Each structure stands twice: as C-alpha cells, then as structure tokens.
ROPATI-5857 format. One record per residue: x, y, z of N, C-alpha, C in turn; residue number from 1. Coordinates in pm, whole numbers. Example, Ala and Ser with C-alpha at 12.3 -4.5 7.8 and 13.67 -1.06 7.14 Angstrom:
2
<<1319 -569 780> <1230 -450 780> <1320 -330 780> 1>;
<<1285 -225 708> <1367 -106 714> <1290 3 787> 2>;
end
This chain:
88
<<74 -111 -5> <6 -9 -9> <93 120 -2> 1>;
<<190 132 75> <281 249 72> <403 216 7> 2>;
<<444 340 -61> <579 327 -120> <672 435 -51> 3>;
<<810 357 -22> <899 435 47> <930 575 -27> 4>;
<<965 670 43> <987 788 -31> <903 876 -84> 5>;
<<769 827 -82> <656 906 -134> <576 995 -22> 6>;
<<527 1087 -33> <435 1170 25> <294 1128 20> 7>;
<<249 1098 156> <109 1067 180> <41 1173 271> 8>;
<<-109 1175 248> <-179 1244 334> <-251 1148 441> 9>;
<<-192 1166 564> <-247 1033 657> <-347 1122 763> 10>;
<<-484 1044 726> <-596 1111 821> <-600 991 939> 11>;
<<-612 1056 1056> <-627 987 1177> <-729 1044 1272> 12>;
<<-798 974 1358> <-891 1022 1443> <-831 1060 1563> 13>;
<<-875 1179 1619> <-810 1227 1745> <-908 1260 1848> 14>;
<<-870 1248 1983> <-982 1273 2091> <-918 1385 2156> 15>;
<<-1022 1479 2177> <-971 1596 2239> <-1081 1716 2265> 16>;
<<-1017 1832 2332> <-1131 1915 2342> <-1143 2043 2255> 17>;
<<-1243 2074 2213> <-1269 2167 2083> <-1280 2301 2146> 18>;
<<-1282 2389 2053> <-1296 2559 2106> <-1385 2574 2206> 19>;
<<-1506 2502 2192> <-1593 2510 2299> <-1572 2455 2451> 20>;
<<-1470 2379 2430> <-1438 2321 2559> <-1509 2185 2592> 21>;
<<-1575 2142 2480> <-1624 2005 2486> <-1531 1904 2401> 22>;
<<-1561 1765 2465> <-1469 1675 2440> <-1522 1608 2323> 23>;
<<-1462 1564 2209> <-1495 1479 2100> <-1393 1398 2034> 24>;
<<-1445 1349 1914> <-1346 1265 1836> <-1370 1348 1704> 25>;
<<-1259 1385 1633> <-1245 1444 1506> <-1140 1383 1420> 26>;
<<-1138 1388 1311> <-1020 1363 1217> <-931 1478 1203> 27>;
<<-796 1443 1174> <-683 1538 1151> <-629 1474 1035> 28>;
<<-554 1564 964> <-456 1512 851> <-318 1587 834> 29>;
<<-222 1519 791> <-92 1596 779> <-21 1487 669> 30>;
<<69 1576 604> <131 1506 499> <279 1471 543> 31>;
<<305 1323 533> <421 1280 583> <495 1203 431> 32>;
<<624 1193 462> <701 1108 381> <692 975 436> 33>;
<<688 865 360> <709 737 428> <860 701 404> 34>;
<<919 646 559> <1053 617 556> <1074 465 545> 35>;
<<965 381 589> <985 250 585> <835 186 627> 36>;
<<845 58 595> <707 -17 615> <747 -146 683> 37>;
<<678 -201 783> <698 -329 836> <574 -380 882> 38>;
<<493 -435 798> <379 -519 807> <264 -375 823> 39>;
<<196 -384 947> <96 -256 965> <167 -139 1012> 40>;
<<294 -145 1049> <363 -28 1103> <456 59 983> 41>;
<<412 160 1011> <483 284 880> <540 366 963> 42>;
<<668 383 930> <753 502 990> <734 618 892> 43>;
<<695 747 954> <680 864 870> <768 951 909> 44>;
<<816 1057 822> <928 1159 856> <827 1300 823> 45>;
<<863 1392 925> <796 1522 920> <867 1594 813> 46>;
<<817 1736 807> <864 1820 705> <1016 1832 702> 47>;
<<1073 1863 567> <1215 1891 573> <1229 2050 546> 48>;
<<1252 2083 672> <1257 2253 665> <1372 2311 604> 49>;
<<1471 2215 566> <1578 2282 481> <1534 2310 332> 50>;
<<1412 2244 298> <1375 2262 151> <1262 2367 151> 51>;
<<1218 2418 260> <1081 2496 261> <1108 2661 276> 52>;
<<1036 2721 171> <1058 2883 202> <1047 2920 339> 53>;
<<1128 3002 373> <1162 3062 506> <1031 3131 571> 54>;
<<948 3173 479> <833 3233 524> <725 3139 583> 55>;
<<745 3006 535> <653 2902 574> <694 2815 710> 56>;
<<815 2854 763> <884 2781 843> <805 2846 1000> 57>;
<<762 2744 1073> <730 2808 1209> <841 2890 1316> 58>;
<<795 2978 1349> <915 3064 1435> <999 2976 1541> 59>;
<<1118 2999 1555> <1194 2919 1639> <1253 2792 1594> 60>;
<<1203 2746 1460> <1259 2633 1411> <1384 2631 1331> 61>;
<<1456 2534 1383> <1596 2513 1314> <1602 2444 1207> 62>;
<<1637 2499 1080> <1630 2452 982> <1699 2316 932> 63>;
<<1818 2308 1005> <1907 2203 1005> <1854 2086 1110> 64>;
<<1778 2096 1168> <1745 2006 1263> <1702 1859 1209> 65>;
<<1710 1761 1264> <1667 1628 1212> <1526 1629 1209> 66>;
<<1476 1566 1097> <1321 1548 1086> <1251 1487 1180> 67>;
<<1122 1507 1232> <1055 1433 1330> <1021 1296 1266> 68>;
<<1024 1202 1353> <983 1067 1290> <851 1010 1374> 69>;
<<764 963 1311> <640 906 1360> <613 768 1327> 70>;
<<565 676 1404> <536 555 1352> <392 530 1380> 71>;
<<320 495 1276> <164 455 1327> <129 326 1279> 72>;
<<22 274 1324> <-18 129 1306> <-132 147 1212> 73>;
<<-116 105 1097> <-254 132 995> <-361 19 1042> 74>;
<<-296 -77 1138> <-435 -148 1164> <-505 -101 1300> 75>;
<<-482 10 1343> <-524 71 1459> <-679 126 1433> 76>;
<<-757 146 1518> <-885 212 1490> <-880 336 1455> 77>;
<<-758 417 1517> <-757 564 1503> <-675 595 1349> 78>;
<<-655 509 1290> <-596 522 1123> <-728 519 1046> 79>;
<<-746 624 967> <-859 640 870> <-828 604 749> 80>;
<<-724 658 666> <-678 653 537> <-564 718 510> 81>;
<<-493 688 390> <-371 732 322> <-394 760 202> 82>;
<<-362 890 147> <-387 930 12> <-253 963 -40> 83>;
<<-208 891 -157> <-75 932 -200> <-102 1096 -260> 84>;
<<4 1176 -203> <13 1309 -280> <107 1312 -396> 85>;
<<24 1352 -514> <122 1371 -631> <184 1497 -636> 86>;
<<341 1455 -685> <431 1551 -699> <370 1671 -799> 87>;
<<413 1794 -744> <358 1898 -820> <447 1933 -951> 88>;
end
C-alpha cells in the first residue's frame, strides 16, 4: 500500500477538547514522507525544513534539525486513510 520515499496525506482520529471546551473525536490530516514499512507499522518523516521557503517555517524552528519521526499502526482504529500526494 505504501511506497517508500513518497508523500502521503495521513488521516487519523483524534480525541480532545474543541474550541467550545467540549470533548469529542475528530479527524486530523498531515502530509508525511514514508521512511519504512514493516507490516502494519509505517515510519513517517515530518517536513524537511531545509527545503521549505523561510516564510512558511514556524518561528524558532532550526532549518538543519533532524526531521521528526512518527510510527503509526495502520491496523489501529484511529487510522482512517492514507492518500498518495502527487508531486507538483
């Protein structure tokens, strides 16, 4: 399902408090690059700030810092879908 080195929009379920102070479950999506796949476990890399325009980088972020790594279990109830992002 996943190709290493490709970008995917990952949609997961999150549980938390909304702006009204009420608890609920909602979907959240983030684009990650796939680093490795081991069965249902997928290792994802966060944004590469060294390749992003300076204006789009969050304040206080070091452009040369290592990329964030996230491991998701695609068999989890909190995993909704992954959509491959086409290169522009």
